[in-house]
Backbone bond lengths (Angstrom), bond angles and torsions (degrees), N, CA, C in turn:
res aa  C-N    CA-C-N  psi(-1)  N-CA   C-N-CA  omega(-1)  CA-C   N-CA-C  phi
1 M - - - 1.437 - - 1.494 110.75 -
2 K 1.315 116.94 -49.01 1.517 123.65 -179.76 1.484 109.28 -63.25
3 T 1.315 118.90 -43.42 1.475 124.48 178.30 1.533 114.03 -62.55
4 S 1.304 117.25 -43.02 1.488 121.99 176.91 1.534 110.67 -64.81
5 M 1.320 114.63 -40.45 1.479 118.68 -179.54 1.573 109.57 -67.70
6 S 1.219 114.98 -43.79 1.487 120.65 179.08 1.621 109.93 -59.11
7 R 1.425 110.65 -45.79 1.402 113.91 178.64 1.526 111.81 -62.39
8 T 1.313 117.89 -41.69 1.412 121.74 179.22 1.501 113.31 -60.64
9 I 1.331 117.70 -44.71 1.391 121.68 175.21 1.493 114.20 -62.98
10 F 1.336 118.09 -38.44 1.419 121.68 177.24 1.496 110.22 -63.81
11 L 1.356 118.95 -43.44 1.392 121.44 -178.53 1.592 113.47 -67.12
12 L 1.343 115.23 -35.35 1.437 119.21 176.20 1.542 109.72 -67.29
13 L 1.304 119.75 -41.59 1.410 121.86 178.30 1.469 114.51 -64.12
14 L 1.330 115.32 -38.28 1.502 125.70 178.09 1.572 108.11 -65.32
15 L 1.314 114.94 -43.50 1.446 119.53 177.67 1.539 111.68 -64.12
16 M 1.336 117.15 -43.14 1.431 121.28 -177.13 1.524 110.47 -66.75
17 L 1.347 118.93 -31.31 1.451 121.64 -179.01 1.609 111.22 -77.88
18 T 1.380 114.84 -37.62 1.472 115.76 -174.08 1.539 113.62 -83.38
19 V 1.368 120.57 -29.90 1.377 119.63 178.86 1.495 114.66 -63.70
20 P 1.337 121.26 -47.42 1.460 117.64 175.96 1.583 113.54 -60.23
21 L 1.287 113.76 -35.27 1.479 113.68 177.95 1.484 114.79 -67.87
22 S 1.263 117.11 -37.56 1.499 117.08 179.36 1.511 111.51 -71.16
23 V 1.354 117.98 -36.12 1.510 120.72 171.30 1.473 114.10 -58.72
24 E 1.378 113.38 -46.24 1.436 121.42 178.72 1.498 113.45 -57.55
25 S 1.339 114.27 -47.32 1.465 121.38 -176.77 1.491 107.77 -67.67
26 T 1.285 120.67 -32.46 1.483 122.24 178.57 1.541 109.47 -71.00
27 L 1.313 116.73 -35.91 1.500 118.30 178.79 1.564 109.45 -68.08
28 Y 1.345 117.44 -40.58 1.441 120.23 179.92 1.555 112.70 -70.69
29 A 1.305 115.61 -32.36 1.441 120.55 177.68 1.446 112.35 -69.16
30 A 1.342 119.66 -27.22 1.476 124.29 -177.66 1.544 112.12 -78.69
31 Q 1.295 120.67 -11.82 1.426 127.67 -177.15 1.627 106.73 -73.66
32 P 1.322 114.70 125.46 1.468 116.65 178.99 1.535 111.66 -75.37
33 S 1.296 115.96 156.06 1.466 119.37 176.78 1.514 108.89 -67.88
34 T 1.255 116.55 146.96 1.475 120.26 178.99 1.529 107.80 -118.25
35 S 1.319 113.34 85.34 1.488 116.70 175.14 1.499 108.48 -95.76
36 K 1.364 114.99 169.92 1.420 121.25 -179.66 1.504 112.89 -55.98
37 K 1.362 116.14 -37.79 1.488 120.76 -179.04 1.499 108.38 -64.08
38 D 1.364 119.32 -41.69 1.479 123.15 179.98 1.500 107.76 -62.39
39 S 1.364 120.76 -45.73 1.458 119.94 -170.47 1.543 108.06 -71.67
40 E 1.314 120.09 -25.80 1.481 121.59 175.51 1.551 110.48 -65.12
41 A 1.304 119.78 -30.07 1.447 123.32 -175.86 1.540 112.18 -87.20
42 L 1.319 115.16 -0.28 1.443 116.67 -178.73 1.594 109.60 -70.09
43 I 1.334 114.42 147.11 1.488 121.63 178.07 1.507 106.35 -101.68
44 D 1.352 115.12 126.51 1.374 120.19 179.71 1.505 111.17 -85.11
45 I 1.352 119.01 112.69 1.481 119.06 -172.45 1.518 112.76 -71.10
46 N 1.289 120.10 -14.57 1.466 123.02 176.93 1.620 112.16 -80.24
47 F 1.322 116.11 -22.82 1.449 118.98 -174.95 1.562 118.04 -126.61
48 A 1.333 113.19 -8.45 1.492 119.20 -175.50 1.493 108.00 -68.12
49 T 1.294 113.39 148.50 1.484 122.13 174.63 1.540 110.90 -79.46
50 K 1.243 117.56 166.00 1.494 121.31 -177.58 1.552 108.05 -60.66
51 Q 1.336 115.92 -41.02 1.450 122.05 179.50 1.513 110.34 -60.88
52 Q 1.325 116.79 -42.77 1.495 119.30 -179.27 1.474 109.77 -66.73
53 L 1.353 119.36 -40.64 1.438 123.10 -178.61 1.521 111.59 -65.03
54 T 1.310 117.71 -35.88 1.499 120.35 -178.11 1.562 109.66 -74.28
55 T 1.289 119.48 -4.41 1.576 117.75 174.36 1.493 108.22 -85.14
56 L 1.352 119.97 -7.45 1.449 119.35 171.95 1.472 114.08 -77.50
57 P 1.326 119.53 146.32 1.455 122.30 179.61 1.516 114.03 -59.13
58 G 1.315 118.16 129.11 1.506 119.17 176.29 1.503 114.61 85.87
59 I 1.346 119.49 -5.54 1.440 120.34 -174.35 1.515 108.38 -107.69
60 D 1.389 116.07 110.93 1.362 123.30 179.98 1.511 109.78 -97.64
61 D 1.345 119.15 -175.43 1.412 122.30 -177.89 1.579 114.12 -57.01
62 K 1.285 111.36 -43.12 1.493 118.38 178.16 1.500 113.94 -60.56
63 L 1.335 116.38 -49.23 1.426 118.14 177.75 1.488 114.67 -67.29
64 A 1.394 116.25 -35.84 1.399 119.18 175.45 1.529 113.41 -60.61
65 Q 1.287 117.38 -37.42 1.448 121.94 -179.98 1.548 107.83 -71.46
66 K 1.295 118.27 -37.76 1.489 121.00 176.59 1.524 112.21 -58.29
67 I 1.417 112.15 -42.37 1.461 119.00 178.85 1.621 108.46 -61.83
68 I 1.255 112.54 -48.44 1.474 117.16 179.89 1.539 113.13 -59.86
69 D 1.328 116.14 -42.91 1.428 120.14 -178.98 1.542 112.47 -69.73
70 G 1.323 118.27 -22.00 1.484 122.10 -179.61 1.491 113.49 -90.36
71 R 1.287 123.71 3.30 1.383 128.41 179.62 1.532 114.75 -63.36
72 P 1.263 122.81 150.60 1.453 127.54 -1.73 1.567 111.00 -87.62
73 Y 1.335 115.43 162.29 1.491 122.96 -178.55 1.573 105.03 -116.74
74 R 1.306 114.07 135.25 1.491 118.47 176.50 1.562 107.50 -78.62
75 T 1.282 115.28 -35.50 1.511 118.05 177.95 1.478 107.34 -142.68
76 I 1.381 117.68 170.16 1.379 119.20 179.24 1.513 113.07 -70.51
77 R 1.304 117.61 -20.25 1.395 122.76 179.34 1.510 111.77 -70.11
78 G 1.352 115.85 -16.07 1.503 121.23 177.62 1.576 108.88 -61.79
79 L 1.290 118.59 -23.58 1.465 120.06 175.63 1.514 112.53 -60.46
80 V 1.290 115.99 -41.22 1.477 121.76 -179.45 1.556 110.72 -84.36
81 I 1.380 114.39 -43.18 1.447 119.13 -177.44 1.548 111.10 -59.49
82 N 1.282 115.15 -37.83 1.478 119.80 -177.46 1.535 112.06 -94.38
83 A 1.313 117.48 13.86 1.462 125.81 176.77 1.608 109.27 57.97
84 V 1.184 119.95 36.98 1.436 120.38 175.80 1.527 113.42 -80.23
85 I 1.305 115.07 -43.02 1.476 119.80 172.15 1.505 109.35 -133.24
86 P 1.312 117.52 154.29 1.449 125.05 179.09 1.517 109.28 -69.39
87 M 1.378 115.49 150.46 1.469 121.69 177.23 1.510 113.20 -52.64
88 A 1.314 115.69 -38.25 1.479 118.82 179.87 1.568 113.77 -56.74
89 E 1.343 111.46 -43.29 1.472 119.72 179.46 1.552 108.66 -69.50
90 F 1.330 116.72 -41.24 1.407 119.89 -177.07 1.501 113.64 -66.02
91 S 1.320 116.51 -35.64 1.472 120.52 174.10 1.490 114.86 -61.10
92 K 1.368 114.41 -28.89 1.472 118.04 177.29 1.489 115.22 -74.99
93 I 1.378 116.37 -26.96 1.452 120.10 -172.73 1.509 114.90 -114.01
94 Q 1.297 118.68 -5.93 1.452 122.32 -176.12 1.481 115.85 -52.18
95 N 1.286 116.85 -36.77 1.507 119.30 -177.44 1.487 110.10 -88.17
96 R 1.277 122.07 7.05 1.448 125.56 -177.76 1.553 114.61 -120.28
97 I 1.391 113.14 0.56 1.481 117.23 -177.47 1.554 112.01 -127.40
98 I 1.277 116.26 161.97 1.378 123.33 177.66 1.568 107.11 -147.73
99 A 1.399 112.70 156.47 1.515 116.77 179.55 1.510 105.69 -124.99
100 R 1.356 117.39 99.21 1.462 122.55 175.36 1.475 111.43 -79.73
101 H 1.305 118.36 155.53 1.493 124.02 -175.49 1.537 113.54 -112.78
102 S 1.283 116.59 40.36 1.446 118.63 -177.59 1.535 109.50 -106.21
103 S 1.337 115.55 147.08 1.450 116.93 177.29 1.559 111.74 -83.60
104 I 1.331 111.64 -10.58 1.456 116.99 176.51 1.478 109.22 -107.70
105 P 1.374 120.30 120.40 1.410 121.61 179.42 1.529 115.52 -65.75
106 P 1.346 121.76 153.88 1.409 120.95 175.20 1.492 114.16 -55.53
107 A 1.271 118.85 151.44 1.462 122.84 -170.22 1.496 110.98 -56.72
108 S 1.352 118.81 -36.55 1.451 122.35 178.35 1.471 116.17 -59.50
109 N 1.362 116.70 -24.53 1.509 119.97 -179.14 1.493 114.78 -106.81
110 R 1.319 119.52 4.29 1.440 122.18 178.72 1.505 108.81 -74.48
111 P 1.346 118.56 143.91 1.452 120.06 176.57 1.527 110.48 -69.34
112 S 1.363 116.41 144.85 1.460 120.22 178.03 1.525 110.10 -74.35
113 R 1.331 113.57 146.87 1.490 117.55 -177.74 1.530 105.68 -108.22
């Protein structure tokens, strides 16, 4: 009786220790690599045009306009915190967007003179 109870406790402890580790490793494995090439392709939600925003998965004209109307954003999470887009859409685009904090837009987004 004592041996089976000790064995059960041991198995429960082992299970408790391995499950969080496997979940954690899965979360880290899902993170994409962030190379310089990837960061250059990021779309800045504070300065992107409506056309640029609609290239993101799940973002149509209506959501792109809501993103533009809600500017400026301190972080990309501001899209969800301020209820601009649903979490489902945010999860699709979070690795493809950035929120810069400059009053001067990047040269590629400035209007031509």
